Backbone as a printed PyTorch tensor [residue, N CA C, xyz], in Angstrom:
tensor([[[108.8390, 104.2320, 125.2400],
         [109.4200, 104.9930, 124.1630],
         [109.3610, 106.4770, 124.5300]],

        [[110.3790, 107.1710, 124.1430],
         [110.4090, 108.6160, 124.3580],
         [109.4290, 109.2680, 123.3830]],

        [[108.5280, 110.1280, 123.8680],
         [107.5750, 110.7820, 122.9650],
         [108.2930, 111.5400, 121.8550]],

        [[107.6570, 111.5570, 120.6810],
         [108.2580, 112.2460, 119.5480],
         [107.2040, 113.0380, 118.7950]],

        [[107.6710, 113.8930, 117.9040],
         [106.8020, 114.7280, 117.0860],
         [107.0210, 114.3720, 115.6240]],

        [[105.9160, 114.2550, 114.8930],
         [105.9410, 114.0050, 113.4610],
         [105.3420, 115.2280, 112.7740]],

        [[105.6290, 115.3940, 111.5100],
         [105.0410, 116.5370, 110.8080],
         [104.7390, 116.1840, 109.3640]],

        [[103.8300, 116.9560, 108.8020],
         [103.4930, 116.8980, 107.3890],
         [103.5480, 118.3420, 106.8970]],

        [[103.1620, 118.5350, 105.6650],
         [103.1690, 119.8920, 105.1140],
         [102.2440, 120.8270, 105.9000]],

        [[101.0930, 120.3110, 106.3460],
         [100.1070, 121.1570, 107.0200],
         [ 99.9640, 120.9130, 108.5080]],

        [[100.5380, 119.8090, 108.9980],
         [100.2540, 119.3790, 110.3680],
         [101.5100, 119.1270, 111.1910]],

        [[101.3470, 119.2760, 112.4990],
         [102.3340, 118.8340, 113.4750],
         [101.6160, 117.8310, 114.3690]],

        [[102.1660, 116.6450, 114.4830],
         [101.6140, 115.5880, 115.3300],
         [102.5490, 115.4560, 116.5190]],

        [[102.0830, 115.8840, 117.6590],
         [102.9420, 115.9420, 118.8410],
         [102.2610, 115.2440, 120.0090]],

        [[103.0430, 114.9150, 121.0340],
         [102.4310, 114.3290, 122.2320],
         [101.4750, 115.3160, 122.8980]],

        [[100.4790, 114.7790, 123.5510],
         [ 99.5300, 115.6140, 124.2960],
         [100.2280, 116.2700, 125.4690]],

        [[ 99.7780, 117.4850, 125.8110],
         [100.3000, 118.2260, 126.9580],
         [ 99.1280, 118.6060, 127.8620]],

        [[ 99.3820, 118.8070, 129.1420],
         [ 98.2960, 119.1970, 130.0520],
         [ 97.5470, 120.4470, 129.6010]],

        [[ 98.2230, 121.3790, 128.9240],
         [ 97.5240, 122.6040, 128.4990],
         [ 96.6170, 122.3780, 127.2920]],

        [[ 96.5350, 121.1430, 126.7870],
         [ 95.6020, 120.8020, 125.7140],
         [ 94.2320, 120.3910, 126.2480]],

        [[ 94.0770, 120.3190, 127.5530],
         [ 92.8410, 119.7890, 128.1390],
         [ 91.6060, 120.5600, 127.6920]],

        [[ 91.6810, 121.8680, 127.5970],
         [ 90.4980, 122.6390, 127.1750],
         [ 90.0820, 122.2780, 125.7480]],

        [[ 91.0460, 122.1610, 124.8440],
         [ 90.7370, 121.8180, 123.4460],
         [ 90.1390, 120.4140, 123.3500]],

        [[ 90.6860, 119.4670, 124.1100],
         [ 90.1580, 118.0980, 124.1070],
         [ 88.7410, 118.0900, 124.6680]],

        [[ 88.5220, 118.8010, 125.7550],
         [ 87.1940, 118.8490, 126.3560],
         [ 86.1660, 119.4160, 125.3820]],

        [[ 86.5090, 120.5150, 124.7120],
         [ 85.5870, 121.1160, 123.7330],
         [ 85.2690, 120.1310, 122.6090]],

        [[ 86.2930, 119.5140, 122.0440],
         [ 86.0840, 118.5920, 120.9280],
         [ 85.2190, 117.4020, 121.3390]],

        [[ 85.4490, 116.8850, 122.5350],
         [ 84.7490, 115.6770, 122.9780],
         [ 83.3300, 115.9410, 123.4790]],

        [[ 82.8630, 117.1770, 123.3610],
         [ 81.4550, 117.4540, 123.6280],
         [ 80.5950, 117.0660, 122.4270]],

        [[ 81.2280, 116.8630, 121.2870],
         [ 80.5360, 116.4850, 120.0610],
         [ 79.8800, 115.1150, 120.2370]],

        [[ 78.5750, 115.0230, 120.0250],
         [ 77.8960, 113.7290, 120.1760],
         [ 78.4630, 112.6330, 119.2790]],

        [[ 78.9810, 112.9970, 118.0960],
         [ 79.5480, 111.9700, 117.2150],
         [ 80.8200, 111.3670, 117.7920]],

        [[ 81.6680, 112.1810, 118.4110],
         [ 82.8760, 111.6310, 119.0370],
         [ 82.4810, 110.7140, 120.1850]],

        [[ 81.5100, 111.1350, 120.9780],
         [ 81.0600, 110.2760, 122.0820],
         [ 80.3690, 109.0200, 121.5650]],

        [[ 79.6730, 109.1090, 120.4600],
         [ 78.9490, 107.9580, 119.9070],
         [ 79.8940, 106.9060, 119.3160]],

        [[ 80.9000, 107.3520, 118.5650],
         [ 81.6990, 106.4220, 117.7800],
         [ 83.0460, 106.0640, 118.3860]],

        [[ 83.4630, 106.7350, 119.4520],
         [ 84.7470, 106.4040, 120.0710],
         [ 84.5020, 105.8720, 121.4700]],

        [[ 85.5840, 105.5570, 122.1500],
         [ 85.4770, 105.0230, 123.5010],
         [ 85.6800, 106.0800, 124.5760]],

        [[ 85.6030, 107.3730, 124.2150],
         [ 85.7240, 108.4050, 125.2420],
         [ 84.5270, 108.3120, 126.1810]],

        [[ 84.7020, 108.7030, 127.4320],
         [ 83.5760, 108.6720, 128.3600],
         [ 82.4310, 109.5690, 127.8830]],

        [[ 81.2300, 109.2020, 128.2630],
         [ 80.0560, 110.0010, 127.9360],
         [ 79.1410, 109.9970, 129.1570]],

        [[ 78.8410, 111.1610, 129.7120],
         [ 79.2750, 112.4870, 129.2800],
         [ 80.7780, 112.6830, 129.5110]],

        [[ 81.3450, 113.6480, 128.7650],
         [ 82.7710, 113.9040, 128.8150],
         [ 83.0300, 115.1650, 129.6280]],

        [[ 83.5570, 114.9580, 130.8350],
         [ 83.8220, 116.0610, 131.7500],
         [ 85.2210, 116.6370, 131.5270]],

        [[ 85.4400, 117.8260, 132.0350],
         [ 86.7560, 118.4490, 131.9190],
         [ 87.8120, 117.5950, 132.6280]],

        [[ 87.4200, 116.9210, 133.6970],
         [ 88.3730, 116.0630, 134.4130],
         [ 88.8610, 114.9140, 133.5320]],

        [[ 88.0080, 114.4330, 132.6090],
         [ 88.4340, 113.3840, 131.6740],
         [ 89.5430, 113.9120, 130.7620]],

        [[ 89.3740, 115.1180, 130.2710],
         [ 90.3830, 115.7280, 129.3860],
         [ 91.6830, 115.9710, 130.1460]],

        [[ 91.5790, 116.4190, 131.3800],
         [ 92.7820, 116.6460, 132.1890],
         [ 93.5170, 115.3310, 132.4380]],

        [[ 92.7710, 114.2770, 132.7280],
         [ 93.3830, 112.9770, 132.9740],
         [ 94.0420, 112.4450, 131.6950]],

        [[ 93.3710, 112.6280, 130.5590],
         [ 93.9250, 112.1510, 129.2870],
         [ 95.2240, 112.8710, 128.9440]],

        [[ 95.1990, 114.1960, 128.9590],
         [ 96.3620, 114.9660, 128.5130],
         [ 97.4980, 114.9590, 129.5270]],

        [[ 97.1670, 114.8610, 130.8040],
         [ 98.1920, 114.9500, 131.8360],
         [ 98.7280, 113.6360, 132.3490]],

        [[ 97.9390, 112.5570, 132.2140],
         [ 98.3650, 111.2840, 132.7950],
         [ 98.3180, 110.1220, 131.8090]],

        [[ 97.1530, 109.8500, 131.2220],
         [ 96.9890, 108.6460, 130.4120],
         [ 97.8140, 108.6570, 129.1240]],

        [[ 97.7330, 109.7400, 128.3670],
         [ 98.5090, 109.7920, 127.1080],
         [100.0140, 109.7180, 127.3780]],

        [[100.5590, 110.4950, 128.3210],
         [101.9950, 110.3530, 128.6030],
         [102.3690, 108.9540, 129.1060]],

        [[101.4960, 108.3250, 129.8950],
         [101.7790, 106.9820, 130.4060],
         [101.8540, 105.9680, 129.2760]],

        [[101.0410, 106.1300, 128.2440],
         [101.0840, 105.2160, 127.1060],
         [102.4360, 105.2250, 126.4140]],

        [[103.0160, 106.4200, 126.2660],
         [104.3650, 106.5150, 125.6910],
         [105.3830, 105.8620, 126.6200]],

        [[105.2590, 106.1370, 127.9060],
         [106.2430, 105.6470, 128.8760],
         [106.2570, 104.1260, 128.9790]],

        [[105.0770, 103.5030, 128.8980],
         [105.0470, 102.0420, 129.0490],
         [104.8470, 101.3040, 127.7210]],

        [[104.9630, 102.0260, 126.6130],
         [104.8730, 101.4240, 125.2700],
         [103.5810, 100.6600, 125.0340]],

        [[102.4590, 101.2160, 125.4990],
         [101.1650, 100.6000, 125.2290],
         [100.3680, 101.3780, 124.1920]],

        [[100.6090, 102.6830, 124.0950],
         [ 99.9520, 103.4900, 123.0660],
         [100.7410, 104.7740, 122.8430]],

        [[100.7510, 105.1940, 121.5870],
         [101.4580, 106.4110, 121.1990],
         [100.4080, 107.3820, 120.6770]],

        [[100.0320, 108.3280, 121.5160],
         [ 98.9370, 109.2420, 121.2070],
         [ 99.4630, 110.5960, 120.7610]],

        [[ 98.8790, 111.0970, 119.6730],
         [ 99.2950, 112.3610, 119.0980],
         [ 98.1700, 113.3840, 119.1040]],

        [[ 98.5130, 114.6060, 119.4760],
         [ 97.6490, 115.7560, 119.2300],
         [ 97.9380, 116.1740, 117.7930]],

        [[ 96.9270, 116.1870, 116.9560],
         [ 97.0780, 116.5920, 115.5620],
         [ 96.7880, 118.0890, 115.5010]],

        [[ 97.8320, 118.8640, 115.2000],
         [ 97.7320, 120.3230, 115.2410],
         [ 98.0240, 120.9140, 113.8730]],

        [[ 97.3670, 122.0330, 113.5770],
         [ 97.6890, 122.7570, 112.3590],
         [ 99.0750, 123.3630, 112.5240]],

        [[ 99.9170, 123.2090, 111.5150],
         [101.2610, 123.7780, 111.5680],
         [101.1400, 125.2870, 111.7610]],

        [[101.9140, 125.8090, 112.6610],
         [101.9000, 127.2400, 112.9140],
         [101.0200, 127.6710, 114.0710]],

        [[ 99.9560, 126.9260, 114.3690],
         [ 99.0710, 127.3380, 115.4630],
         [ 99.3410, 126.5790, 116.7490]],

        [[ 99.6730, 125.2890, 116.6350],
         [ 99.8950, 124.4660, 117.8150],
         [ 98.6250, 124.0270, 118.5040]],

        [[ 97.4760, 124.4560, 118.0050],
         [ 96.1990, 124.1020, 118.6210],
         [ 95.7200, 122.7730, 118.0610]],

        [[ 95.3810, 121.8080, 118.9210],
         [ 94.9080, 120.5110, 118.4380],
         [ 93.5720, 120.6250, 117.7050]],

        [[ 93.4890, 119.9570, 116.5440],
         [ 92.2430, 119.8860, 115.7790],
         [ 91.7350, 118.4470, 115.6920]],

        [[ 92.5710, 117.5040, 116.1400],
         [ 92.2150, 116.0910, 116.0450],
         [ 93.1210, 115.2870, 116.9690]],

        [[ 92.7970, 114.0170, 117.0800],
         [ 93.5960, 113.0810, 117.8700],
         [ 93.8170, 111.8260, 117.0500]],

        [[ 95.0030, 111.2720, 117.1610],
         [ 95.3040, 109.9960, 116.5170],
         [ 96.2340, 109.2260, 117.4420]],

        [[ 96.0090, 107.9410, 117.5280],
         [ 96.8440, 107.1390, 118.4050],
         [ 97.0670, 105.7560, 117.8620]],

        [[ 98.2170, 105.2170, 118.2000],
         [ 98.5840, 103.8580, 117.8260],
         [ 98.6050, 103.0300, 119.1060]],

        [[ 97.7960, 101.9980, 119.1350],
         [ 97.7310, 101.1030, 120.2860],
         [ 98.6030,  99.8870, 119.9980]],

        [[ 99.4000,  99.5140, 120.9700],
         [100.2930,  98.3720, 120.8360],
         [ 99.5810,  97.1520, 121.4070]],

        [[ 99.4150,  96.1250, 120.5660],
         [ 98.7180,  94.9060, 120.9930],
         [ 99.6400,  93.7050, 121.0950]],

        [[100.9140,  93.9140, 120.9530],
         [101.8740,  92.8260, 121.0420],
         [103.0810,  93.1650, 120.1930]],

        [[104.0460,  92.2790, 120.1600],
         [105.2350,  92.5500, 119.3510],
         [104.8580,  92.8070, 117.9000]],

        [[105.1250,  94.0000, 117.4520],
         [104.9080,  94.4060, 116.0640],
         [103.4490,  94.3260, 115.6180]],

        [[102.5060,  94.3760, 116.5620],
         [101.0800,  94.3870, 116.2330],
         [100.4900,  95.7060, 116.7240]],

        [[100.0020,  96.5130, 115.7840],
         [ 99.5600,  97.8630, 116.0940],
         [ 98.1800,  98.1370, 115.5000]],

        [[ 97.4180,  99.0010, 116.1910],
         [ 96.0990,  99.4200, 115.7250],
         [ 96.0120, 100.9350, 115.8340]],

        [[ 95.4200, 101.5760, 114.8340],
         [ 95.2890, 103.0250, 114.8380],
         [ 93.8410, 103.4210, 115.1190]],

        [[ 93.6900, 104.5140, 115.8410],
         [ 92.3810, 105.0900, 116.1060],
         [ 92.4810, 106.5980, 116.0150]],

        [[ 91.3440, 107.2670, 115.7960],
         [ 91.3960, 108.7140, 115.6060],
         [ 90.0220, 109.3570, 115.7390]],

        [[ 90.0330, 110.6550, 115.9640],
         [ 88.8450, 111.5030, 115.8620],
         [ 89.2790, 112.9010, 115.4320]],

        [[ 88.3490, 113.6310, 114.8260],
         [ 88.6030, 115.0080, 114.3960],
         [ 87.5360, 115.9020, 114.9950]],

        [[ 87.9410, 117.0630, 115.5080],
         [ 86.9800, 118.0250, 116.0310],
         [ 86.0150, 118.4210, 114.9110]],

        [[ 84.7530, 118.5590, 115.2610],
         [ 83.6790, 118.7680, 114.2840],
         [ 83.9860, 119.8890, 113.3000]],

        [[ 84.4660, 121.0130, 113.7900],
         [ 84.6870, 122.1740, 112.9260],
         [ 85.8820, 122.0210, 111.9780]],

        [[ 86.6340, 120.9360, 112.1290],
         [ 87.8100, 120.7140, 111.2750],
         [ 87.6580, 119.5080, 110.3510]],

        [[ 86.4780, 118.9070, 110.3300],
         [ 86.2400, 117.7580, 109.4580],
         [ 86.1090, 118.2060, 108.0010]],

        [[ 86.4400, 117.3000, 107.1100],
         [ 86.2790, 117.5770, 105.6850],
         [ 87.4570, 118.2890, 105.0390]],

        [[ 88.5400, 118.4820, 105.7820],
         [ 89.7130, 119.1700, 105.2470],
         [ 90.8550, 118.2270, 104.8990]],

        [[ 90.6700, 116.9330, 105.1290],
         [ 91.7110, 115.9620, 104.8270],
         [ 92.8000, 115.8600, 105.8770]],

        [[ 92.5940, 116.5120, 107.0390],
         [ 93.6300, 116.4770, 108.0700],
         [ 93.8620, 115.0680, 108.5970]],

        [[ 92.7740, 114.3290, 108.8290],
         [ 92.9520, 113.0180, 109.4420],
         [ 93.6420, 112.0530, 108.5000]],

        [[ 93.2680, 112.0320, 107.2320],
         [ 93.9550, 111.1060, 106.3290],
         [ 95.4280, 111.4760, 106.2020]],

        [[ 95.7410, 112.7540, 106.2140],
         [ 97.1400, 113.1970, 106.1770],
         [ 97.8910, 112.7130, 107.4190]],

        [[ 97.2550, 112.8280, 108.5700],
         [ 97.8760, 112.3880, 109.8240],
         [ 98.0330, 110.8670, 109.8580]],

        [[ 97.0050, 110.1470, 109.4490],
         [ 97.0610, 108.6810, 109.4710],
         [ 98.1720, 108.1710, 108.5600]],

        [[ 98.3090, 108.7490, 107.3740],
         [ 99.3700, 108.3120, 106.4640],
         [100.7540, 108.5840, 107.0480]],

        [[100.9130, 109.7290, 107.7070],
         [102.2080, 110.0430, 108.3150],
         [102.5190, 109.0730, 109.4480]],

        [[101.5210, 108.7970, 110.2820],
         [101.7100, 107.8630, 111.3930],
         [101.9930, 106.4630, 110.8620]],

        [[101.2680, 106.0430, 109.8330],
         [101.4920, 104.7110, 109.2590],
         [102.9250, 104.5880, 108.7390]],

        [[103.4020, 105.6100, 108.0780],
         [104.7840, 105.5860, 107.5840],
         [105.7550, 105.4060, 108.7420]],

        [[105.5240, 106.1300, 109.8460],
         [106.3660, 106.0100, 111.0430],
         [106.2880, 104.6060, 111.6380]],

        [[105.0910, 104.0450, 111.7400],
         [104.9060, 102.7160, 112.3160],
         [105.6620, 101.6570, 111.4990]],

        [[105.6160, 101.7960, 110.1760],
         [106.2900, 100.8130, 109.3270],
         [107.8000, 101.0050, 109.2930]],

        [[108.2590, 102.2500, 109.2070],
         [109.6980, 102.4770, 109.0430],
         [110.4580, 102.5010, 110.3600]],

        [[109.8930, 103.1140, 111.3820],
         [110.6130, 103.2410, 112.6460],
         [110.3030, 102.1290, 113.6400]],

        [[109.0640, 101.6620, 113.6740],
         [108.6930, 100.6120, 114.6160],
         [108.7940,  99.2160, 114.0150]],

        [[108.9320,  99.1320, 112.7040],
         [109.1160,  97.8390, 112.0470],
         [107.8620,  96.9980, 111.9150]],

        [[106.7000,  97.6280, 111.9910],
         [105.4530,  96.8720, 111.8870],
         [105.3170,  96.2290, 110.5180]],

        [[104.7020,  95.0660, 110.4910],
         [104.3730,  94.4090, 109.2390],
         [102.9300,  94.6350, 108.8520]],

        [[102.1630,  95.2360, 109.7810],
         [100.7310,  95.4550, 109.5540],
         [100.2460,  96.5260, 110.5320]],

        [[ 99.3670,  97.3770, 110.0450],
         [ 98.6720,  98.3430, 110.8910],
         [ 97.1900,  98.0690, 110.7210]],

        [[ 96.5060,  97.8750, 111.8340],
         [ 95.0960,  97.5300, 111.7890],
         [ 94.2450,  98.7350, 112.1570]],

        [[ 93.0590,  98.7960, 111.5730],
         [ 92.0510,  99.8150, 111.8890],
         [ 90.7570,  99.0830, 112.2030]],

        [[ 90.0640,  99.5420, 113.2260],
         [ 88.7470,  99.0040, 113.5770],
         [ 87.8170, 100.1590, 113.8910]],

        [[ 86.5640,  99.9910, 113.5410],
         [ 85.5360, 100.9600, 113.9140],
         [ 84.2060, 100.2270, 113.9800]],

        [[ 83.3300, 100.7460, 114.8120],
         [ 82.0160, 100.1360, 114.9060],
         [ 81.3310, 100.1870, 113.5470]],

        [[ 80.6710,  99.0870, 113.1910],
         [ 79.9220,  99.0530, 111.9370],
         [ 78.9500, 100.2310, 111.9350]],

        [[ 78.9930, 100.9990, 110.8660],
         [ 78.1530, 102.1920, 110.7440],
         [ 78.9340, 103.4900, 110.8230]],

        [[ 80.1640, 103.4430, 111.3140],
         [ 80.9780, 104.6580, 111.4220],
         [ 81.6000, 104.9410, 110.0450]],

        [[ 80.7660, 105.4700, 109.1630],
         [ 81.1610, 105.6770, 107.7700],
         [ 82.2920, 106.7000, 107.6330]],

        [[ 82.3420, 107.7000, 108.4770],
         [ 83.3900, 108.7210, 108.3770],
         [ 84.7660, 108.1150, 108.6760]],

        [[ 84.8560, 107.3030, 109.7140],
         [ 86.1220, 106.6590, 110.0330],
         [ 86.5360, 105.7010, 108.9270]],

        [[ 85.5820, 104.9750, 108.4050],
         [ 85.8810, 104.0350, 107.3210],
         [ 86.3690, 104.7820, 106.0800]],

        [[ 85.7740, 105.9200, 105.7750],
         [ 86.1920, 106.6940, 104.6020],
         [ 87.6480, 107.1350, 104.7330]],

        [[ 88.0510, 107.5600, 105.9300],
         [ 89.4510, 107.9340, 106.1500],
         [ 90.3540, 106.7250, 105.9500]],

        [[ 89.9930, 105.6070, 106.5530],
         [ 90.8130, 104.4000, 106.4360],
         [ 90.9630, 103.9870, 104.9730]],

        [[ 89.8780, 103.9760, 104.2410],
         [ 89.9460, 103.5740, 102.8370],
         [ 90.7640, 104.5730, 102.0150]],

        [[ 90.6340, 105.8600, 102.2980],
         [ 91.4180, 106.8720, 101.5880],
         [ 92.9170, 106.6560, 101.8230]],

        [[ 93.2610, 106.1440, 102.9880],
         [ 94.6640, 105.9040, 103.3400],
         [ 95.1820, 104.5620, 102.8310]],

        [[ 94.3270, 103.7670, 102.2070],
         [ 94.7680, 102.5070, 101.6270],
         [ 94.4700, 101.2620, 102.4340]],

        [[ 93.7960, 101.4020, 103.5670],
         [ 93.4290, 100.2160, 104.3360],
         [ 92.4760,  99.3630, 103.4980]],

        [[ 92.7080,  98.0750, 103.5130],
         [ 91.8090,  97.1520, 102.8270],
         [ 90.8260,  96.6100, 103.8450]],

        [[ 89.5470,  96.7080, 103.5040],
         [ 88.5230,  96.1980, 104.3970],
         [ 88.5600,  94.6780, 104.3520]],

        [[ 88.6400,  94.0830, 105.5500],
         [ 88.8410,  92.6460, 105.6480],
         [ 87.6440,  91.9150, 106.2420]],

        [[ 86.6590,  92.6580, 106.7220],
         [ 85.4810,  91.9760, 107.2210],
         [ 84.8660,  92.6440, 108.4310]],

        [[ 83.9630,  91.8970, 109.0370],
         [ 83.2630,  92.3390, 110.2390],
         [ 83.6110,  91.3700, 111.3600]],

        [[ 84.0450,  91.9210, 112.4740],
         [ 84.3160,  91.1140, 113.6620],
         [ 83.1070,  91.2320, 114.5830]],

        [[ 82.5110,  90.1240, 114.9120],
         [ 81.3390,  90.1530, 115.7870],
         [ 81.7670,  90.4400, 117.2210]],

        [[ 80.9830,  91.2650, 117.8930],
         [ 81.2030,  91.5770, 119.3100],
         [ 82.6610,  91.9240, 119.5960]],

        [[ 83.2430,  92.8050, 118.7890],
         [ 84.6700,  93.1200, 118.9090],
         [ 84.9630,  94.4240, 119.6320]],

        [[ 83.9470,  95.2740, 119.8040],
         [ 84.1720,  96.5630, 120.4660],
         [ 83.2540,  96.7150, 121.6640]],

        [[ 83.8360,  96.9240, 122.8470],
         [ 82.9930,  97.2210, 124.0030],
         [ 82.5590,  98.6920, 123.9310]],

        [[ 81.2700,  98.9310, 124.0150],
         [ 80.7780, 100.3060, 123.9190],
         [ 79.6780, 100.5120, 124.9510]],

        [[ 80.0240, 101.1830, 126.0360],
         [ 79.0720, 101.5670, 127.0710],
         [ 78.1520, 100.4190, 127.5240]],

        [[ 78.7980,  99.3330, 127.9090],
         [ 78.0500,  98.2110, 128.4770],
         [ 77.5200,  97.2100, 127.4750]],

        [[ 77.8330,  97.3760, 126.1920],
         [ 77.4200,  96.4020, 125.1860],
         [ 78.6120,  96.0770, 124.2820]],

        [[ 78.5160,  94.9230, 123.6420],
         [ 79.5040,  94.5640, 122.6300],
         [ 78.9440,  94.9430, 121.2780]],

        [[ 79.7680,  95.5560, 120.4450],
         [ 79.3470,  95.9970, 119.1100],
         [ 80.1980,  95.3140, 118.0510]],

        [[ 79.5890,  95.0930, 116.8970],
         [ 80.3350,  94.5530, 115.7570],
         [ 81.2520,  95.6320, 115.2060]],

        [[ 82.3920,  95.2040, 114.6520],
         [ 83.3840,  96.1540, 114.1540],
         [ 83.8310,  95.7960, 112.7440]],

        [[ 83.9670,  96.8330, 111.9310],
         [ 84.6780,  96.6770, 110.6650],
         [ 86.1520,  96.5700, 111.0090]],

        [[ 86.8880,  95.8130, 110.2230],
         [ 88.3350,  95.7260, 110.4130],
         [ 89.0090,  95.8800, 109.0570]],

        [[ 90.0870,  96.6280, 109.0630],
         [ 90.8810,  96.8160, 107.8550],
         [ 92.3530,  96.7120, 108.1910]],

        [[ 93.1350,  96.3850, 107.1980],
         [ 94.5690,  96.2610, 107.3960],
         [ 95.3390,  97.0500, 106.3540]],

        [[ 96.4590,  97.5830, 106.7860],
         [ 97.3780,  98.3100, 105.9150],
         [ 98.7460,  97.6660, 106.0680]],

        [[ 99.3730,  97.3350, 104.9500],
         [100.6980,  96.7380, 104.9500],
         [101.7030,  97.7490, 104.4230]],

        [[102.9830,  97.5800, 104.7570],
         [103.9840,  98.5050, 104.2240],
         [103.9300,  98.6040, 102.7020]],

        [[103.7360,  97.4730, 102.0390],
         [103.6990,  97.4640, 100.5730],
         [102.5450,  98.2920, 100.0150]],

        [[101.4690,  98.4560, 100.7840],
         [100.3450,  99.2890, 100.3520],
         [100.7600, 100.7480, 100.2030]],

        [[101.8310, 101.1310, 100.8980],
         [102.3530, 102.4960, 100.8320],
         [103.6710, 102.5670, 100.0530]],

        [[104.0140, 101.4540,  99.3910],
         [105.2510, 101.4250,  98.6300],
         [106.4890, 101.3000,  99.4880]],

        [[106.3220, 100.8020, 100.7120],
         [107.4410, 100.6530, 101.6350],
         [107.8550,  99.1890, 101.7440]],

        [[109.1300,  98.9330, 102.0080],
         [109.5590,  97.5480, 102.2240],
         [109.1250,  97.0690, 103.6040]],

        [[108.9810,  95.7670, 103.7390],
         [108.6610,  95.1620, 105.0240],
         [109.9280,  94.5480, 105.5970]],

        [[110.0950,  94.6360, 106.8950],
         [111.2760,  94.0350, 107.5290],
         [111.2310,  92.5170, 107.4810]],

        [[110.0320,  91.9700, 107.4320],
         [109.8520,  90.5230, 107.3390],
         [109.0580,  90.2540, 106.0710]],

        [[109.4860,  89.3190, 105.2340],
         [108.7520,  89.0480, 104.0020],
         [107.3060,  88.6170, 104.2760]],

        [[106.4260,  88.9930, 103.3670],
         [105.0140,  88.6370, 103.4600],
         [104.6980,  87.6070, 102.3830]],

        [[104.1260,  86.4980, 102.7760],
         [103.7280,  85.4580, 101.8580],
         [102.2030,  85.3370, 101.8900]],

        [[101.5170,  85.9780, 100.9340],
         [100.0530,  85.9200, 100.9570],
         [ 99.5370,  84.5120, 100.6510]],

        [[ 98.3040,  84.2400, 101.0890],
         [ 97.6690,  82.9520, 100.8100],
         [ 97.4650,  82.8120,  99.3130]],

        [[ 97.5660,  81.6040,  98.7970],
         [ 97.3330,  81.4100,  97.3760],
         [ 95.8820,  81.7480,  97.0060]],

        [[ 95.7280,  82.2740,  95.8320],
         [ 94.3780,  82.6720,  95.3710],
         [ 93.5640,  81.4640,  95.0040]]])
């Protein structure tokens, strides 16, 4: 897919660029980002250069992941990251992190809702999934604020630095955002 830019009232969500490497490197020095995400630890500048210059663009090119630099409108400086991972035809998962100094401003929930709208309307998804290691309360709070319904705990679902970790899983459907689905949904009987 050709990389694209999305926007909200306060944010611009754009593809990563090589000149974002310094901002990514600074943000990923935060122990919480290293603890709760799959970024390398320790996080070297070469990791940020590889992410912004090679891996993120490759995800767009081969339709495996669509990664966005979440930037404040007007500044262009990344304050967060959000990405949609493609797990099969019309099966998508969202992941994200916010730089420490920008947490608590509602940027991530704003970005996630915008991305979810794009995934449902432009990509035709019938479901967007969210996963986080059990205990990552900040990520769960964003997901719940965006309307994800918590569906349970998946045992040994996340590889984290040589161990398998349990994961919370949540799902968001187009109807949760008041959007139509391209394929009808027939829920299980109560």
